[in-house]
Structure formats: C-alpha cells, structure tokens
C-alpha positions as CSV (number, residue, x, y, z in Angstrom):
1,M,37.6,54.2,182.7
2,S,39.1,51.7,185.4
3,T,40.9,48.2,184.7
4,L,39.5,45.8,185.7
5,K,41.8,43.0,188.0
6,S,42.6,39.8,186.9
7,G,42.1,38.9,190.4
8,N,38.5,40.3,190.9
9,L,37.7,38.0,187.0
10,K,38.9,34.7,189.1
11,F,36.7,35.1,191.1
12,A,33.9,35.9,189.5
13,R,34.3,32.9,187.2
14,F,34.1,30.6,190.6
15,L,31.2,33.1,192.1
16,F,29.1,32.4,188.3
17,F,29.8,29.0,188.3
18,W,29.3,28.4,191.6
19,R,25.5,30.4,191.4
20,S,24.9,27.9,188.0
21,L,25.9,25.1,189.1
22,F,23.4,25.0,192.4
23,E,21.1,27.2,189.6
24,L,20.3,30.6,191.9
25,S,19.3,33.4,190.4
26,Q,21.7,36.8,191.1
27,E,18.9,37.3,194.0
28,Q,18.6,34.2,195.5
29,M,22.2,34.3,195.7
30,A,22.6,38.0,197.4
31,D,19.3,36.7,200.0
32,R,21.7,33.9,200.9
33,V,24.6,35.9,201.8
34,N,22.7,39.2,202.6
35,C,23.8,42.0,199.8
36,S,22.3,43.0,197.1
37,A,21.6,41.6,194.0
38,R,23.4,44.5,192.2
39,H,26.2,43.8,194.4
40,I,25.9,40.1,193.2
41,S,26.1,41.9,190.0
42,R,29.3,43.8,190.1
43,L,31.2,40.8,191.4
44,E,30.2,38.3,188.6
45,N,31.5,41.0,186.1
46,G,34.5,41.9,188.2
47,S,33.6,45.9,188.5
48,S,33.9,44.8,192.2
49,H,36.0,42.8,194.9
50,P,34.5,40.8,197.8
51,S,35.1,41.5,201.8
52,R,36.8,38.0,203.0
53,S,32.8,38.0,205.7
54,L,31.5,37.8,201.9
55,V,33.4,35.7,200.9
56,T,32.8,33.4,203.6
57,A,29.2,33.8,203.3
58,I,29.4,32.5,200.2
59,I,31.1,29.2,201.8
60,S,28.8,28.9,204.0
61,A,26.1,29.4,201.5
62,F,27.9,26.8,198.7
63,S,28.3,24.2,201.5
64,L,31.5,24.0,199.6
65,G,34.5,21.1,200.7
66,Q,37.6,22.5,201.8
67,R,40.0,22.6,198.9
68,D,36.6,24.2,196.3
69,S,36.4,26.8,199.6
70,N,40.4,27.2,199.3
71,H,40.3,28.7,195.8
72,L,37.1,30.7,196.6
73,M,39.5,32.1,198.8
74,I,42.8,32.3,196.8
75,A,40.7,33.7,194.0
76,A,39.0,36.3,195.7
77,G,43.0,37.6,197.1
78,F,42.4,36.1,200.8
79,L,44.8,33.1,202.8
80,P,42.4,30.5,203.4
81,S,41.4,29.8,206.5
82,G,44.0,28.0,209.1
83,E,41.2,26.2,210.6
84,Q,40.6,23.8,208.8
85,K,43.0,21.1,208.4
86,S,43.4,18.4,207.2
87,V,40.7,15.2,208.9
88,F,42.6,12.9,206.8
89,N,44.9,10.6,210.0
90,I,47.0,7.5,208.2
91,H,48.1,7.1,212.0
92,A,44.1,6.8,212.8
93,P,43.5,2.8,214.1
94,E,40.6,2.1,211.1
95,M,44.0,3.2,208.4
96,K,46.3,0.5,209.2
97,W,45.3,-1.5,206.1
98,L,46.7,1.9,204.0
99,R,49.5,2.3,206.4
100,K,50.6,-1.6,205.6
101,S,50.6,-0.7,201.9
102,M,52.2,2.9,201.7
103,T,54.7,1.4,203.1
104,L,54.9,-2.1,200.7
105,S,55.2,0.8,198.2
106,L,57.3,2.7,200.0
107,K,59.9,0.0,200.4
108,A,59.3,-1.3,197.3
109,L,61.2,1.9,195.9
110,D,63.9,1.4,198.0
111,P,66.7,1.9,196.7
112,Y,65.0,4.5,194.7
113,P,64.1,7.8,197.7
114,S,60.7,8.3,197.8
115,V,57.9,10.4,200.6
116,L,54.9,10.4,201.1
117,T,52.9,13.9,202.2
118,D,49.7,14.8,203.1
119,D,47.4,17.3,201.2
120,I,49.8,20.7,202.5
121,N,53.7,18.8,201.9
122,D,53.7,17.0,206.0
123,I,55.5,14.6,205.8
124,L,53.7,11.4,206.5
125,M,56.4,8.1,205.7
126,V,59.4,8.2,204.3
127,N,61.7,5.3,202.3
128,R,65.1,3.9,203.4
129,G,66.5,5.4,199.9
130,W,64.5,9.1,201.3
131,V,66.7,9.3,204.8
132,G,70.4,7.9,203.1
133,L,70.2,10.6,200.1
134,F,69.3,12.9,202.7
135,S,71.7,11.7,205.5
136,Q,75.0,12.1,202.8
137,I,74.8,16.0,202.9
138,I,72.4,16.8,206.0
139,S,72.5,16.5,209.8
140,A,70.7,13.6,211.1
141,S,69.1,15.8,213.9
142,V,67.5,17.7,211.1
143,I,66.2,15.0,209.2
144,E,64.5,13.9,212.6
145,N,63.2,17.3,212.8
146,T,61.7,17.8,209.8
147,S,57.8,17.1,209.2
148,N,57.0,19.4,205.9
149,L,58.5,18.8,202.8
150,T,58.2,21.8,201.6
151,E,59.5,24.2,204.0
152,F,62.7,20.9,204.0
153,L,63.5,21.2,200.2
154,F,63.7,25.3,200.6
155,S,65.0,26.0,204.2
156,R,68.8,27.0,204.5
157,E,69.2,24.0,206.9
158,G,67.8,21.1,205.4
159,A,68.0,20.6,201.1
160,G,67.9,24.5,200.3
161,S,71.2,25.2,200.9
162,Y,71.7,22.6,197.7
163,I,69.4,23.7,195.3
164,S,71.0,26.4,192.8
165,A,69.5,29.7,192.0
166,R,67.1,28.5,195.4
167,E,65.2,32.3,195.1
168,N,64.5,31.9,191.6
169,T,62.6,28.1,192.3
170,L,60.9,28.8,195.5
171,S,59.2,32.4,193.7
172,V,58.6,30.7,190.2
173,I,56.4,28.0,192.8
174,L,54.7,30.7,194.6
175,M,53.9,32.1,191.6
C-alpha cells in the first residue's frame, strides 16, 4: 500500500472546495478540464498528482483570480507563473489620492522606520526613519538600489549581514 503525500492532500482539499463551491459533479468537472471523472476522483482523494497543464486547466475552468490560482499551483507542488504581475500601480495618475494618503501616513510614523510594500514585497515608499535607520549601517548606493524588501533584508549586501542566524531565519520563513 502506498503512502499519500501531504502535498497531494492539500491540492485534493483545494480541488474539492472549488468543485463544491461551483456545485459541479466530478463528471462535469472532468468535462470542463478534458480528463476522466476517475482522474478527478483520484485527485480529490490524494492518490494521484496533477500535471501543471491540468492545474492550469482547472484554474481556467473556475476563472480563479491571481491569489487563488497561486494557492492552487503551490498546493499542487508548482511555482506560480511569473506572468501574473500585480495590476495595482500606486504611481498611476488615478491613484494620486492613495499616494497622498500613504505619504501622510508614513510622515506621521516618523521617526519610526516604516515601509510600504506591494503583494510581492517590492518597496513602494519608505519614510525618513527607515532611510535613517539603514543608512547608519548600509551604504547609500545599496539603499538607493533596493527594490524588494525581502531581498534587502536577507541579502549579504543589505541588512542580511546584520541578522544573527540569517540562514535559520530564512529557512523558517521559506517553510
């Protein structure tokens, strides 16, 4: 008897959830993604592993958004595709009200270091406290070229060299 992998069970729960939410039978689901109902059944009980193309077909069949698509891809053991970039742009003209609001919030938080990031931790805005904190220990050129907070915090050129047990901390975050 084979043991079931926990990753398959995560995907199985997601698949069952979405199929139930859309009130589809396994046969209807199989028809939408062009596979057999038996394969859908085996995916839902965790005894089968989906291919990347099948996961993509399931995402299309349910018309899932970016976040839900990423969760389904990760549960299936695949990295989400890099094609889906956030459509939110704080620098767009119609977001002037938000920029102004965030600027006021960051100024109000001075002298406490504060940073505004997007969904993938790209830095959108920082306040003077943040720049002041890191400019004491890191060169100005590194700070000016910083675009992603996670990379900055764990890179050896950035703040990562000042974090004790950096490798252990990074491995816990990645888990």
